[in-house]
Backbone of each chain as ProteinMPNN parsed JSONL, in Angstrom:
{"seq_chain_A": "MHPELEIVLLLVLLITAVTALMIKNLLTAVVSLTVFSFISALLYAAMGAVDVGFTEATVGGGVTGVLLLLLIFKTTRRSSD", "coords_chain_A": {"N_chain_A": [[76.998, 2.985, -67.321], [79.592, 1.918, -64.46], [79.254, -1.704, -63.645], [79.496, -2.759, -60.446], [78.549, -0.672, -59.16], [76.174, -0.116, -60.96], [74.86, -2.944, -60.114], [75.159, -2.04, -56.681], [73.578, -0.196, -56.3], [70.932, -1.856, -56.979], [70.843, -2.828, -55.051], [70.307, -1.563, -53.056], [67.462, 0.155, -54.211], [66.296, -2.621, -53.536], [66.537, -3.282, -50.973], [65.094, -0.199, -50.163], [62.726, -0.809, -50.9], [61.345, -3.525, -49.61], [61.649, -2.271, -46.939], [59.999, -0.315, -46.743], [57.275, -1.906, -46.908], [57.675, -3.07, -45.516], [57.53, -1.844, -42.857], [55.953, 0.262, -40.422], [55.366, 2.335, -39.664], [53.793, 5.344, -41.433], [54.633, 7.452, -42.713], [57.392, 6.654, -42.799], [57.108, 4.988, -44.755], [56.54, 6.101, -46.651], [58.31, 7.753, -47.421], [60.607, 5.936, -48.224], [59.219, 5.184, -50.191], [59.735, 7.29, -51.855], [62.274, 7.668, -51.291], [62.814, 5.119, -53.049], [61.782, 5.906, -55.59], [63.464, 8.202, -56.771], [65.945, 6.781, -56.828], [65.702, 4.869, -59.126], [65.074, 6.562, -60.786], [67.577, 7.329, -61.47], [68.936, 5.132, -62.159], [67.322, 4.694, -64.722], [68.254, 7.108, -66.103], [71.274, 6.111, -65.972], [70.761, 4.527, -67.784], [70.36, 4.956, -70.208], [67.736, 6.269, -70.893], [66.566, 8.617, -70.729], [64.57, 11.158, -70.382], [62.576, 9.422, -69.319], [63.776, 9.17, -67.145], [63.281, 11.945, -66.351], [60.878, 12.068, -65.926], [60.187, 10.262, -64.224], [61.377, 11.087, -61.883], [60.786, 13.503, -61.364], [56.79, 12.554, -61.262], [57.461, 10.653, -59.297], [58.857, 12.38, -56.328], [58.128, 14.711, -56.783], [54.958, 14.815, -56.748], [53.78, 12.447, -56.373], [54.99, 11.266, -53.833], [54.004, 13.383, -52.188], [51.303, 13.992, -52.34], [50.633, 11.154, -51.622], [51.662, 11.747, -48.954], [49.905, 14.009, -47.627], [47.312, 11.924, -47.648], [47.983, 10.015, -45.796], [47.888, 12.113, -43.439], [44.889, 12.458, -44.251], [44.689, 10.494, -43.007], [45.44, 7.817, -40.673], [48.868, 7.638, -39.147], [50.827, 5.04, -37.915], [50.453, 1.966, -39.055], [47.683, -0.413, -38.968], [48.403, -3.24, -39.438]], "CA_chain_A": [[78.212, 2.782, -66.155], [80.334, 0.077, -64.04], [78.31, -3.301, -62.953], [79.12, -2.688, -59.527], [77.67, 0.658, -58.779], [74.534, -0.542, -60.586], [74.962, -3.691, -58.088], [74.617, -1.699, -55.904], [71.675, 0.686, -56.242], [69.879, -1.836, -57.612], [70.06, -3.365, -53.602], [69.419, -0.533, -52.705], [66.422, -0.208, -54.849], [65.345, -4.109, -52.87], [66.582, -2.99, -48.974], [64.396, 0.057, -49.677], [61.102, -1.75, -51.158], [61.407, -4.194, -48.458], [61.377, -1.505, -46.062], [57.708, 0.095, -47.197], [56.747, -2.704, -47.452], [57.511, -4.279, -43.79], [57.805, -0.631, -41.204], [54.126, 0.204, -38.963], [55.04, 3.762, -39.247], [53.409, 5.531, -42.31], [56.01, 9.187, -42.612], [58.853, 6.012, -42.92], [56.983, 4.444, -45.615], [56.376, 7.664, -48.172], [59.738, 8.622, -47.701], [61.503, 5.599, -48.505], [58.822, 4.445, -51.386], [60.463, 8.191, -52.282], [63.728, 7.709, -52.107], [62.842, 4.116, -53.907], [61.328, 6.345, -57.075], [64.98, 8.936, -56.856], [67.836, 5.926, -57.717], [65.12, 3.96, -59.953], [65.083, 7.606, -61.708], [69.145, 7.435, -61.677], [69.532, 4.091, -63.222], [66.615, 5.443, -66.156], [69.134, 8.081, -66.581], [72.273, 5.885, -66.436], [70.467, 3.257, -69.026], [70.166, 5.441, -71.687], [66.605, 6.412, -71.242], [66.824, 10.464, -70.216], [63.558, 11.325, -70.719], [62.105, 8.145, -68.458], [64.018, 8.974, -65.853], [62.894, 13.332, -65.928], [59.174, 11.968, -65.395], [60.207, 9.657, -63.307], [61.751, 12.055, -60.359], [59.218, 14.744, -61.251], [56.395, 12.425, -60.843], [58.074, 10.152, -57.907], [59.408, 12.818, -56.203], [56.994, 15.293, -56.143], [53.225, 14.197, -57.026], [53.534, 11.079, -55.85], [55.049, 11.713, -52.385], [52.86, 14.622, -51.84], [49.937, 12.87, -52.279], [50.796, 10.403, -50.168], [51.282, 11.805, -47.483], [48.695, 14.382, -47.839], [46.696, 10.677, -47.105], [48.042, 9.692, -44.19], [47.734, 13.269, -42.945], [43.827, 12.561, -43.388], [43.824, 9.487, -41.888], [46.351, 8.323, -39.429], [50.726, 7.723, -39.303], [50.601, 3.716, -37.697], [49.685, 1.005, -39.27], [47.037, -1.459, -38.131], [49.027, -4.289, -39.924]], "C_chain_A": [[78.511, 0.701, -65.369], [78.778, -0.873, -63.515], [78.285, -3.028, -61.888], [78.717, -1.709, -58.616], [76.168, 0.196, -59.596], [74.076, -1.513, -59.536], [74.531, -3.312, -57.159], [73.355, -0.635, -55.274], [70.697, -0.373, -56.258], [69.611, -3.051, -55.937], [69.596, -2.574, -53.438], [68.055, -0.545, -52.63], [65.493, -1.59, -53.769], [65.16, -3.699, -51.394], [65.514, -1.936, -49.492], [62.223, 0.037, -49.696], [60.65, -2.573, -49.468], [61.128, -3.362, -46.804], [59.984, -0.854, -45.823], [57.773, -0.07, -46.769], [56.697, -3.54, -45.47], [57.174, -3.215, -42.455], [56.215, -0.307, -41.047], [54.564, 2.007, -39.614], [55.199, 4.654, -40.621], [54.304, 6.439, -42.532], [57.196, 7.93, -42.738], [58.757, 5.645, -44.783], [56.988, 5.099, -46.632], [57.717, 7.221, -48.232], [60.107, 7.16, -48.241], [60.734, 4.511, -50.009], [59.446, 6.112, -52.715], [61.781, 8.165, -52.893], [64.436, 5.987, -53.083], [62.375, 5.046, -55.466], [62.816, 6.988, -57.371], [65.746, 7.869, -57.876], [66.895, 5.077, -58.714], [65.267, 5.462, -61.012], [66.596, 7.708, -62.64], [69.578, 6.194, -62.593], [68.214, 3.836, -64.301], [67.764, 5.95, -66.937], [70.674, 7.064, -66.776], [72.11, 4.619, -67.443], [70.657, 3.857, -70.589], [68.568, 6.392, -71.873], [66.255, 7.843, -70.276], [65.332, 11.307, -69.598], [62.538, 10.42, -69.553], [62.534, 8.388, -66.903], [63.993, 10.66, -65.955], [61.599, 12.291, -64.755], [59.511, 10.975, -64.131], [60.315, 10.111, -61.863], [61.235, 12.76, -60.234], [57.981, 13.396, -60.026], [56.72, 11.55, -59.716], [57.743, 10.889, -56.922], [57.912, 14.188, -55.819], [55.757, 15.429, -56.287], [53.204, 13.187, -55.722], [53.365, 11.186, -54.249], [53.952, 12.583, -51.682], [51.616, 14.898, -51.701], [49.595, 11.992, -51.443], [50.782, 10.758, -48.492], [50.121, 12.404, -46.555], [47.291, 12.672, -46.751], [47.296, 9.928, -46.155], [48.221, 11.1, -42.744], [45.795, 12.917, -42.277], [43.277, 11.687, -42.528], [44.806, 8.521, -40.48], [47.842, 7.674, -39.654], [51.049, 5.774, -38.346], [49.98, 3.386, -38.372], [48.789, 0.202, -38.695], [47.389, -2.673, -38.151], [50.231, -4.922, -39.387]], "O_chain_A": [[78.171, -0.477, -65.48], [77.644, -0.549, -63.161], [77.113, -2.848, -61.557], [78.564, -1.921, -57.413], [75.128, 0.155, -58.939], [73.353, -1.324, -58.558], [73.614, -3.895, -56.579], [72.645, -0.475, -54.28], [69.626, -0.141, -55.697], [68.65, -3.789, -55.725], [68.375, -2.519, -53.584], [67.384, -0.95, -51.681], [64.33, -1.482, -53.379], [64.118, -3.718, -50.739], [64.462, -2.569, -49.412], [61.223, 0.448, -49.107], [59.894, -2.213, -48.565], [60.55, -3.83, -45.823], [59.175, -0.943, -44.9], [58.176, 0.552, -45.785], [55.963, -4.185, -44.722], [56.717, -3.571, -41.369], [55.412, -0.859, -41.798], [53.612, 2.702, -39.971], [56.332, 4.829, -41.071], [55.32, 5.743, -42.53], [58.277, 8.517, -42.787], [59.576, 5.815, -45.687], [57.504, 4.615, -47.639], [58.147, 6.396, -49.038], [59.602, 7.276, -49.358], [61.265, 3.587, -50.624], [59.53, 6.048, -53.941], [62.281, 8.387, -53.996], [65.549, 5.687, -53.516], [62.849, 4.552, -56.489], [63.47, 6.363, -58.206], [66.04, 7.952, -59.068], [67.669, 4.329, -59.31], [65.642, 5.204, -62.156], [66.789, 7.989, -63.823], [70.374, 6.25, -63.531], [68.122, 2.681, -64.717], [68.197, 5.517, -68.005], [71.255, 7.303, -67.835], [73.026, 3.889, -67.823], [70.971, 3.355, -71.669], [68.348, 7.081, -72.869], [65.691, 7.817, -69.182], [65.221, 11.909, -68.53], [61.696, 11.107, -68.975], [61.984, 8.026, -65.864], [65.082, 10.969, -65.471], [61.511, 12.002, -63.562], [58.903, 11.141, -63.074], [59.639, 9.722, -60.91], [60.921, 13.078, -59.087], [58.058, 13.237, -58.808], [55.907, 11.85, -58.842], [56.686, 10.633, -56.345], [57.115, 14.346, -54.894], [55.368, 16.49, -55.799], [52.761, 13.23, -54.575], [52.344, 11.202, -53.561], [53.23, 12.287, -50.73], [51.011, 15.791, -51.108], [48.612, 11.939, -50.702], [50.266, 10.35, -47.451], [49.578, 11.981, -45.534], [46.761, 12.639, -45.641], [46.627, 8.952, -45.818], [48.55, 10.988, -41.563], [45.322, 12.957, -41.141], [42.301, 11.679, -41.779], [44.584, 8.846, -39.314], [47.822, 7.03, -40.702], [52.26, 5.678, -38.545], [48.948, 3.99, -38.665], [49.154, -0.002, -37.538], [47.002, -3.424, -37.256], [50.713, -5.906, -39.948]]}, "seq_chain_B": "MRRNENNPIIDLISSLVAPFIMLFGLYVIFHGHYSPGGGFQGGTLLAASVILLRLSLGSELGQSQFPRRLGTPLASLGVLIYYGTGLAALILGGAFLNYGFIPFSALAPLRRSWGILSVEIGVGLAVMAVLVAIYDDLLEGEPDA", "coords_chain_B": {"N_chain_B": [[46.466, 23.308, -46.074], [47.013, 22.864, -42.107], [49.212, 24.976, -40.373], [51.269, 25.379, -37.652], [52.6, 27.195, -35.971], [53.767, 30.178, -37.218], [56.472, 29.715, -39.078], [59.231, 31.574, -39.248], [61.387, 30.755, -41.488], [60.607, 28.855, -43.401], [59.04, 30.345, -44.263], [60.33, 32.206, -45.345], [62.144, 30.803, -47.53], [60.487, 29.419, -48.824], [59.14, 30.293, -50.882], [60.838, 32.183, -52.203], [62.184, 30.166, -53.212], [60.42, 29.142, -55.049], [59.417, 30.816, -57.808], [61.62, 30.667, -59.115], [61.533, 27.527, -59.408], [59.411, 27.894, -61.768], [59.727, 29.136, -63.042], [61.684, 27.128, -64.578], [60.3, 24.924, -65.277], [58.959, 26.223, -67.073], [61.035, 26.325, -68.788], [61.6, 23.717, -69.289], [59.45, 23.126, -70.887], [59.31, 24.612, -72.859], [61.591, 24.243, -74.525], [61.281, 21.312, -75.271], [61.188, 20.223, -77.172], [64.276, 19.604, -78.196], [66.376, 19.153, -75.147], [65.495, 16.514, -72.793], [62.429, 16.258, -71.642], [59.464, 18.267, -72.093], [55.362, 18.857, -72.892], [54.792, 17.539, -70.085], [56.051, 16.633, -68.46], [56.923, 19.758, -67.706], [54.941, 20.469, -66.986], [54.15, 18.847, -64.772], [55.954, 20.116, -63.179], [55.269, 22.6, -62.403], [53.502, 22.386, -61.249], [54.411, 22.004, -58.83], [55.746, 23.24, -58.139], [53.705, 25.497, -57.487], [52.126, 23.565, -55.543], [54.395, 23.289, -53.405], [53.805, 26.088, -52.46], [51.866, 25.759, -51.455], [52.154, 24.449, -49.544], [53.531, 25.25, -47.198], [53.188, 27.82, -46.777], [50.439, 28.189, -46.108], [46.573, 28.751, -46.303], [45.037, 30.757, -46.796], [47.481, 31.94, -48.126], [48.913, 30.708, -49.808], [47.394, 30.71, -52.114], [47.613, 33.27, -54.032], [49.057, 33.071, -55.965], [47.857, 31.107, -58.023], [44.597, 30.778, -57.797], [41.779, 28.545, -56.388], [39.471, 28.562, -57.484], [40.52, 27.987, -59.974], [41.283, 25.684, -60.755], [40.085, 23.714, -62.69], [39.107, 24.777, -65.291], [40.658, 25.903, -66.285], [41.866, 23.181, -66.882], [40.404, 23.062, -68.499], [41.158, 24.877, -70.607], [43.324, 24.099, -71.025], [42.859, 21.257, -72.836], [41.384, 22.125, -74.567], [43.175, 23.976, -76.023], [44.664, 21.408, -76.989], [43.205, 20.399, -78.37], [42.103, 22.678, -80.043], [44.228, 22.915, -81.64], [44.249, 20.657, -83.276], [42.184, 20.84, -84.449], [42.339, 22.822, -85.844], [43.49, 22.225, -87.685], [41.912, 20.544, -89.131], [40.131, 21.53, -90.516], [41.32, 23.665, -91.844], [42.092, 22.419, -94.112], [43.618, 20.117, -94.605], [43.968, 16.403, -92.605], [42.943, 15.6, -89.439], [45.282, 17.157, -86.825], [47.532, 17.557, -88.296], [49.7, 19.344, -88.86], [50.879, 21.013, -90.878], [49.241, 22.522, -91.944], [48.601, 24.683, -90.557], [48.633, 28.252, -91.229], [50.555, 29.476, -89.494], [53.396, 29.896, -90.267], [55.837, 30.784, -93.1], [57.841, 29.115, -93.86], [57.768, 25.008, -94.199], [58.55, 22.923, -92.4], [58.567, 25.332, -90.943], [56.07, 26.037, -89.216], [55.699, 22.987, -88.807], [56.25, 23.324, -86.81], [56.294, 25.367, -84.466], [53.236, 24.121, -84.511], [53.717, 21.941, -82.884], [54.75, 23.044, -80.568], [52.679, 24.445, -79.772], [50.924, 22.159, -78.722], [51.934, 21.185, -77.222], [52.345, 23.39, -75.006], [49.204, 23.146, -74.586], [49.199, 20.448, -73.641], [51.226, 20.963, -71.187], [49.917, 23.042, -69.333], [47.276, 21.827, -69.268], [48.284, 19.514, -67.361], [49.368, 20.488, -65.56], [47.48, 21.852, -64.001], [45.71, 19.696, -63.547], [47.35, 18.196, -61.291], [47.651, 20.671, -59.051], [44.346, 20.743, -59.21], [44.51, 18.281, -57.749], [45.375, 18.025, -55.029], [43.707, 20.16, -54.019], [41.342, 18.691, -53.867], [41.978, 17.022, -52.563], [42.199, 18.759, -49.542], [40.094, 19.663, -48.902], [37.743, 20.588, -46.885], [39.709, 21.091, -44.501], [40.485, 22.904, -41.741], [42.451, 25.737, -41.434], [45.031, 27.387, -40.454]], "CA_chain_B": [[47.251, 23.216, -44.041], [47.001, 23.58, -40.712], [50.038, 25.407, -39.197], [51.33, 25.755, -36.477], [53.053, 28.644, -35.943], [54.762, 31.067, -38.355], [57.855, 29.371, -39.262], [60.173, 32.809, -40.701], [62.71, 30.573, -42.136], [60.108, 27.465, -44.548], [58.332, 31.068, -45.243], [60.874, 32.601, -46.877], [62.618, 29.72, -48.726], [59.894, 28.742, -49.449], [58.745, 31.793, -51.156], [62.501, 32.238, -52.49], [62.425, 29.489, -54.751], [58.848, 28.372, -55.702], [59.997, 31.316, -58.675], [62.497, 29.305, -60.075], [61.481, 26.036, -59.972], [58.12, 27.85, -62.178], [60.469, 29.128, -64.266], [62.475, 25.811, -64.986], [59.05, 24.344, -65.529], [58.117, 26.825, -68.577], [61.965, 26.35, -70.055], [61.352, 22.471, -69.817], [57.878, 22.655, -72.054], [59.77, 25.576, -74.167], [62.59, 22.816, -75.111], [60.783, 19.803, -75.173], [61.628, 19.301, -79.018], [65.786, 19.184, -78.188], [66.239, 18.509, -74.115], [64.855, 16.455, -71.982], [61.618, 16.86, -71.195], [57.943, 18.347, -72.915], [54.874, 18.696, -71.817], [54.54, 16.86, -69.195], [57.612, 16.737, -67.377], [57.095, 20.351, -67.351], [52.844, 20.715, -66.365], [54.692, 18.97, -63.474], [57.066, 20.676, -62.128], [55.096, 24.048, -62.297], [52.496, 22.305, -60.511], [55.184, 21.087, -57.732], [56.02, 24.779, -57.193], [52.76, 25.693, -56.685], [52.246, 22.763, -54.123], [55.294, 23.629, -52.381], [53.803, 27.42, -52.01], [50.411, 25.878, -50.66], [51.97, 23.69, -48.157], [54.376, 25.684, -46.543], [52.094, 29.263, -46.525], [48.955, 27.886, -45.785], [45.729, 28.803, -47.356], [44.863, 32.285, -47.922], [48.741, 32.991, -48.099], [49.459, 30.365, -50.834], [46.383, 30.626, -53.175], [47.554, 34.09, -54.346], [49.317, 32.929, -57.935], [47.021, 29.885, -57.784], [43.258, 30.412, -56.562], [41.381, 27.945, -55.751], [38.622, 28.446, -58.296], [41.197, 28.287, -60.92], [41.615, 24.715, -61.203], [39.152, 22.981, -63.335], [38.166, 26.173, -65.841], [42.319, 25.952, -66.894], [42.39, 22.275, -67.184], [39.921, 22.5, -69.878], [41.46, 25.643, -71.422], [44.871, 23.025, -71.703], [42.349, 20.363, -73.163], [41.077, 23.387, -75.563], [44.604, 23.992, -77.288], [45.234, 20.676, -77.516], [42.043, 19.774, -79.453], [41.762, 23.189, -81.192], [45.147, 22.805, -82.863], [44.284, 19.46, -84.16], [41.004, 20.885, -85.193], [42.063, 24.107, -87.445], [44.359, 22.391, -88.901], [41.25, 19.449, -90.444], [39.034, 23.155, -90.918], [42.369, 24.646, -92.538], [42.407, 21.788, -95.501], [43.888, 18.542, -94.298], [43.863, 16.018, -91.99], [42.818, 15.544, -88.198], [46.715, 17.336, -86.173], [48.429, 17.883, -88.853], [49.801, 21.102, -88.413], [51.39, 21.416, -92.27], [48.086, 23.275, -93.278], [48.106, 26.311, -90.286], [49.479, 28.97, -91.612], [52.057, 30.233, -88.67], [54.95, 30.886, -91.254], [56.169, 30.483, -94.454], [58.212, 27.222, -94.104], [56.795, 23.962, -93.486], [59.201, 23.141, -91.084], [58.03, 25.864, -88.571], [54.581, 25.644, -88.971], [54.671, 21.935, -87.997], [57.605, 23.194, -85.001], [54.372, 25.994, -84.064], [51.724, 23.021, -84.125], [54.153, 21.33, -82.035], [55.04, 23.595, -79.412], [51.272, 24.933, -78.706], [50.19, 21.457, -78.113], [52.76, 21.34, -75.369], [51.642, 23.819, -74.487], [48.581, 22.755, -73.769], [49.476, 19.881, -72.427], [51.847, 21.632, -69.893], [48.738, 24.163, -68.501], [46.509, 20.639, -68.427], [48.469, 18.895, -66.659], [50.081, 22.07, -63.751], [45.883, 22.706, -63.432], [45.144, 18.729, -62.857], [47.595, 18.467, -60.259], [46.574, 21.318, -58.277], [43.33, 20.594, -58.744], [43.859, 17.135, -57.058], [45.517, 19.151, -54.135], [42.306, 21.012, -53.76], [40.17, 18.175, -53.529], [42.542, 16.202, -50.948], [42.348, 19.322, -48.281], [38.483, 20.472, -49.253], [37.034, 20.537, -45.552], [39.995, 21.11, -43.75], [40.521, 23.915, -40.93], [42.933, 26.172, -41.209], [44.817, 28.649, -39.771]], "C_chain_B": [[47.283, 23.92, -43.49], [48.494, 23.883, -40.467], [50.214, 25.665, -38.389], [51.91, 26.178, -36.019], [53.85, 29.164, -37.211], [55.84, 30.591, -37.903], [58.307, 30.728, -39.885], [60.848, 32.048, -42.018], [61.747, 29.303, -43.733], [59.323, 29.704, -45.039], [58.893, 31.754, -46.839], [61.647, 32.241, -47.542], [61.546, 29.656, -49.391], [59.376, 29.928, -51.037], [60.015, 32.199, -52.387], [62.29, 31.37, -53.926], [61.529, 28.93, -55.55], [59.047, 29.546, -57.583], [61.199, 30.162, -60.014], [62.379, 28.218, -60.256], [60.004, 26.412, -60.834], [59.108, 28.372, -63.366], [61.129, 28.076, -65.141], [61.252, 24.626, -65.805], [58.435, 24.495, -67.053], [59.378, 26.533, -69.102], [62.084, 24.618, -70.4], [59.673, 22.012, -71.236], [58.176, 23.187, -73.158], [60.81, 24.332, -74.628], [62.286, 21.529, -74.988], [61.288, 19.073, -76.285], [62.855, 18.786, -78.596], [66.111, 18.991, -77.016], [65.162, 17.583, -73.482], [63.434, 16.431, -72.028], [60.098, 17.342, -71.416], [56.835, 18.841, -71.639], [54.46, 18.813, -70.948], [55.209, 17.188, -67.927], [57.196, 18.262, -66.866], [55.572, 20.809, -66.982], [53.342, 20.179, -65.042], [55.406, 19.127, -62.233], [56.861, 22.095, -62.038], [54.368, 23.613, -61.451], [52.925, 21.494, -59.327], [55.772, 22.382, -56.28], [54.755, 25.296, -56.654], [52.148, 24.749, -55.526], [52.974, 23.311, -52.648], [54.947, 25.241, -52.022], [52.061, 27.461, -50.899], [50.995, 24.89, -49.26], [53.295, 24.202, -47.192], [53.63, 27.512, -45.819], [50.991, 28.897, -45.652], [48.11, 28.189, -46.651], [45.498, 29.719, -47.629], [46.134, 32.702, -48.404], [48.514, 32.407, -49.96], [48.445, 29.957, -52.234], [46.673, 32.098, -53.798], [48.419, 33.615, -56.03], [48.338, 32.048, -58.319], [45.42, 29.656, -57.615], [42.653, 28.867, -56.956], [40.733, 26.833, -56.955], [38.807, 27.821, -59.625], [41.347, 26.78, -61.549], [41.092, 23.915, -62.562], [39.33, 23.833, -64.544], [39.977, 25.899, -66.815], [42.403, 24.209, -67.288], [41.842, 21.899, -68.164], [40.247, 23.949, -71.157], [42.59, 24.334, -71.919], [43.628, 21.8, -73.066], [42.571, 20.99, -74.502], [41.303, 23.414, -76.785], [44.528, 23.409, -77.691], [44.654, 20.307, -78.325], [41.832, 20.986, -80.732], [42.215, 23.563, -82.396], [44.688, 22.317, -83.608], [42.768, 20.083, -84.786], [40.61, 22.307, -86.112], [42.524, 23.817, -87.924], [43.519, 21.707, -89.618], [40.349, 20.561, -90.649], [39.899, 23.674, -92.135], [42.848, 23.755, -93.764], [42.511, 20.394, -95.271], [43.433, 17.827, -93.136], [43.683, 15.949, -90.081], [44.726, 15.78, -87.663], [48.184, 17.416, -87.148], [48.93, 19.064, -89.553], [51.002, 21.592, -89.774], [50.667, 22.398, -92.835], [48.226, 24.396, -92.023], [49.049, 26.794, -90.613], [49.849, 29.857, -90.421], [52.984, 30.288, -88.803], [54.584, 30.319, -92.381], [56.45, 29.004, -94.743], [57.78, 26.519, -93.699], [56.997, 23.568, -92.537], [58.33, 23.75, -89.42], [56.308, 25.621, -88.502], [54.921, 24.0, -88.36], [55.549, 21.815, -86.515], [56.373, 23.942, -84.25], [53.635, 25.197, -83.603], [52.369, 22.111, -82.408], [54.341, 21.865, -80.244], [53.345, 24.125, -78.798], [50.492, 23.932, -78.377], [50.551, 21.042, -77.028], [51.814, 21.8, -74.911], [50.218, 24.155, -73.323], [48.093, 21.546, -72.94], [49.904, 20.074, -70.794], [50.305, 22.009, -68.736], [47.469, 23.337, -67.97], [46.899, 19.97, -66.805], [48.797, 19.234, -64.813], [48.223, 21.559, -62.706], [45.207, 21.092, -62.42], [45.75, 17.851, -61.615], [47.45, 19.331, -59.359], [45.357, 20.853, -57.733], [43.266, 18.989, -57.475], [44.258, 17.576, -55.383], [44.505, 19.398, -53.599], [41.526, 20.289, -53.058], [40.435, 17.824, -52.145], [41.892, 16.828, -49.475], [41.131, 19.755, -48.882], [38.314, 21.494, -48.08], [38.088, 20.717, -44.486], [40.239, 22.645, -43.194], [41.842, 24.334, -40.945], [43.566, 27.39, -40.375], [45.236, 30.171, -40.568]], "O_chain_B": [[47.449, 25.129, -43.654], [49.136, 22.841, -40.331], [49.354, 26.388, -37.887], [52.12, 25.48, -35.027], [54.449, 28.455, -38.02], [56.294, 30.779, -36.775], [57.824, 31.045, -40.972], [60.884, 32.475, -43.172], [62.294, 29.081, -44.813], [59.266, 30.064, -46.215], [58.604, 31.872, -48.03], [62.129, 33.05, -48.334], [61.593, 29.835, -50.608], [59.661, 29.684, -52.21], [59.638, 32.505, -53.519], [62.249, 31.687, -55.114], [61.778, 28.32, -56.59], [58.76, 28.888, -58.583], [61.32, 29.466, -61.022], [62.985, 27.672, -61.178], [59.208, 25.474, -60.794], [59.1, 27.9, -64.503], [61.096, 28.187, -66.366], [61.458, 23.775, -66.671], [57.862, 23.734, -67.833], [59.172, 26.357, -70.303], [62.529, 24.204, -71.47], [59.244, 21.111, -71.957], [57.764, 22.798, -74.25], [60.235, 23.422, -75.226], [63.097, 20.693, -74.588], [61.662, 17.909, -76.423], [62.876, 17.559, -78.51], [66.64, 17.912, -77.28], [63.978, 17.879, -73.644], [63.277, 16.854, -73.174], [59.345, 16.629, -70.754], [56.966, 19.076, -70.438], [53.798, 19.792, -70.604], [54.969, 17.759, -66.863], [57.061, 18.315, -65.643], [55.526, 21.987, -66.627], [53.071, 20.885, -64.071], [55.492, 18.689, -61.085], [57.771, 22.862, -61.723], [54.333, 24.393, -60.5], [52.256, 20.593, -58.821], [55.993, 22.533, -55.078], [54.674, 25.537, -55.45], [51.67, 25.334, -54.554], [52.564, 23.59, -51.522], [55.779, 25.772, -51.286], [51.459, 28.274, -50.197], [50.361, 24.692, -48.224], [53.932, 23.382, -46.529], [53.681, 28.035, -44.706], [50.785, 29.387, -44.542], [48.453, 28.057, -47.825], [45.634, 29.958, -48.829], [46.154, 33.73, -49.08], [48.182, 33.069, -50.943], [48.702, 29.135, -53.113], [45.597, 32.372, -54.329], [48.039, 34.092, -57.1], [47.845, 32.491, -59.357], [44.976, 28.541, -57.34], [43.186, 28.18, -57.827], [40.911, 25.667, -57.309], [37.933, 27.303, -60.319], [41.519, 26.67, -62.763], [41.924, 23.571, -63.402], [40.229, 23.192, -65.089], [40.047, 25.748, -68.035], [43.209, 24.02, -68.199], [42.175, 20.918, -68.83], [39.724, 24.017, -72.269], [42.579, 23.786, -73.021], [43.975, 21.829, -74.247], [43.435, 20.709, -75.332], [40.725, 23.215, -77.854], [44.3, 23.604, -78.885], [45.262, 19.78, -79.256], [41.546, 20.714, -81.898], [41.734, 24.038, -83.425], [44.459, 22.874, -84.682], [42.374, 19.49, -85.79], [39.61, 22.748, -86.679], [42.667, 24.442, -88.975], [43.759, 21.796, -90.822], [39.429, 20.049, -91.286], [39.4, 24.04, -93.199], [43.815, 24.131, -94.426], [41.673, 19.575, -95.65], [42.54, 18.384, -92.497], [44.669, 16.427, -89.519], [45.513, 14.881, -87.961], [49.377, 17.36, -86.849], [48.564, 19.567, -90.615], [51.862, 22.447, -89.565], [51.001, 23.064, -93.815], [47.856, 25.449, -92.542], [50.177, 26.31, -90.521], [49.404, 31.004, -90.419], [53.767, 30.632, -87.917], [53.595, 29.664, -92.708], [55.869, 28.121, -95.374], [57.158, 26.8, -92.674], [56.167, 23.585, -91.628], [57.93, 23.441, -88.297], [55.64, 25.021, -87.659], [54.311, 23.766, -87.317], [55.621, 20.968, -85.624], [55.577, 23.315, -83.551], [53.244, 25.285, -82.439], [51.794, 21.822, -81.358], [54.142, 21.289, -79.175], [52.992, 24.139, -77.619], [49.432, 24.207, -77.815], [49.892, 20.631, -76.073], [50.776, 21.284, -74.497], [50.04, 24.747, -72.258], [47.216, 21.435, -72.083], [49.402, 19.688, -69.739], [49.876, 21.412, -67.749], [46.782, 23.595, -66.981], [46.309, 19.907, -65.726], [48.643, 18.741, -63.696], [47.931, 21.196, -61.566], [44.617, 21.063, -61.34], [45.074, 17.026, -60.999], [46.935, 18.744, -58.407], [45.087, 20.599, -56.56], [42.374, 18.708, -56.675], [43.371, 17.422, -54.543], [44.285, 18.815, -52.537], [40.997, 20.646, -52.005], [39.818, 18.015, -51.097], [41.352, 16.174, -48.583], [41.481, 20.58, -49.726], [38.565, 22.699, -48.094], [37.615, 20.542, -43.363], [40.214, 23.571, -44.005], [42.638, 23.496, -40.52], [42.886, 28.209, -39.755], [45.054, 31.242, -39.989]]}, "name": "protein", "num_of_chains": 2, "seq": "MHPELEIVLLLVLLITAVTALMIKNLLTAVVSLTVFSFISALLYAAMGAVDVGFTEATVGGGVTGVLLLLLIFKTTRRSSDMRRNENNPIIDLISSLVAPFIMLFGLYVIFHGHYSPGGGFQGGTLLAASVILLRLSLGSELGQSQFPRRLGTPLASLGVLIYYGTGLAALILGGAFLNYGFIPFSALAPLRRSWGILSVEIGVGLAVMAVLVAIYDDLLEGEPDA"}
């Protein structure tokens, strides 16, 4: 992949990671983590590791995102710190 | 999970999409030796389709394909398939998990291919059952409509 495109994607990774840490609304944080998972799956596939990208996409989006949403449903929706 | 009201769009779309996700999950399991994927990725896809049905249809209808009580037995069955393949290889003459000794077919490469396929099926079954069981245990005491 072109280096400029990779730099833009890595910047998006950084922005979503910082967003997931700083935001008080926990639903937004979970969605931001899911976006992080998908962009990193794209980067893995671009680097040639297609199996790792496949696993990261399914596990990050289909499993981790859904289970974190369940945890928000059972506890609170706003972070207290 | 708790349903607020009957939403026909979500019901219809998730009921239509879920069989295709299951079919693709089976494709990924069975073609793991040639294309990206394998047992773990296909098992995760199958679990994602079952979790989609449980999220959108509620608790009674969402258990039509995969009842809640089948979680742990199927996981144990998956592990048993994996271990049984290795044990069959050990008993029938050679070392543990040496697929060349199990009489699947006459040619030696085909025996190893069938052995790998059987452990991938065991892994996929176990992964699907465990992920759906984690979802069910997180939502154990919830009342729903």
